[in-house]
N, C-alpha and C positions, 0 to 999 in steps of 0.2 A: 504493500499499499504506500502511496506517495504522502506527501505533506498534507495534513488536514487541519482544519480550523475547528475548534470547539467552542461553543457559546453556552451562557448562561446569563440570567438576568436576576438581580437582587433588587427587590422592592421594599422599602421601609414602610412598615405598616404603624399600628399604634405603639407607642412607647418605643421599646427596643426591638420588638418583633420584626423580623425581616423574612419575607417569602421569597425563596430562591426558586426558579424556574430554569429547568434545562430539558429540552426536548418536551416530551409530555408530562414531565415529573415535577412534583413541588415538594420543598423541604423547608420546614420552619426552622429558622435559626432565632434564638433570643438569649438573653441574659438571665441569670438566676435572680430570684426576687431580692437578695441581699445586695445586688448590684443595680436594682431599679427595674428589672425586667419582669416577666411573668412566667418565666420557666417553661415556655411552652416548646422549648427545643434546645439542643445543645448550643452553647455560644460559639463563635467563628473559631477560636483556637482549639476548642474542641473537635470541631468540624474538620479542621486541617489534620489533627491527630488521626482522627478516624478515617479520614481519605487515605492518609498514609498507610495505615494499617490495611485497609481495604485493598489498596493497590498491590501491596505485598501479597495479599491472600489471592487476589486474581491472578497474579503472575504465578504464584505456586500452584494453583488449579491448572492453568494454561499449560504449564510444562513439566508437571509431575510424571507423565508418560514418557517424556524424552529422556527423563534421567531414571526411569524404571522405579519410581517411587510410588508404592502404594499408599496414597495420601488418604488416611482414614479419618483425620481430623486435623485442623490447622487454625490456630488463632494467634493474634498478635496483641501483646500488652504494650501500651505506649504511655509515656509521661514526658512533659516538656517543662522547661523553666522559662520564665520571663519575669522582667522587672516591671510591674504595673505603674511605677513612677514615670516610665517613659510614655506609655499610653495617656497618663494624666497630665503630662507636660510638666511635672514636679523636678525633672532631672534631665540631663543630656543623654542619658543611656537610651539604647536602642528599644523601640516599643515591641519588638517580636521577640520570638524564642532565642535564646542564647544556647540552649542545649535540648536536644531530643533524645530520648534513650528508649529502645524497644526490644522486647524479646519474643523470639519466635517459639511457639509450642507445636510440636508435630506428633501426630500418633501414626506410627507407620513401622513396618517391618524390615525396612532398608537398613543398611549397615551404615555405620557413622560415616565412613568414607563417601558413600552415596550422598547422604544428607549434607555433608559439608560442601560438596560440589554444587548440590542443589541450592543451598542457601546462598552461595557466592553468585549463582546464576540470578536468583531472584533479586538480590541486592543490585546487580548490574543492569537489570532490565525494568526496574520499576519506574515509570515516569515521574510519579510524585516524588520518590527518592532523590531521582535525577535532579528535579526542578528544585528541591530544597538544597542539594549539595553544590549546585552550580549556579553561576550568576545567570540571570535570566533577563533580557531585555523587558523592562516593565515600564510602559508609558500611558499618560492620560491621553486618549485620542481626541478628547474635546469635552464639551458641555453644551447642553441644551437649556434655555431657560424658557419655561412656559408661563408667561404672564397671567395672573388670575385677575379677574375683574371683580 
């Protein structure tokens, strides 16, 4: 497959609730009540961690047969650290994650050697992991002001 473009739209609703649309799917992203939200969904940083784990999981499922891995179960535990002072403008620290840690859990009959090669392949072919680990050109394409009467 050649280069492709993926699209999504995020629409701010009441309070901190955001409805994200991608293709025909919708996802609610919100903040916990302690941060002023209504806790109707995970917050953006939780979604990023979840997307990272989901990406690894999909790569694992896609390539298990190639590595002769009987993948009976697979899940990823993730956690990330960031300084909220960056988001709140209280400090010059970055507002994003400084560290993300994850652990793969596999249920399989494969040997440790097979699993190690499989894990290396998963890490090398996860688009979200690649995006997080490497500089990406990110730019504001513009803005549209819709005047209300």
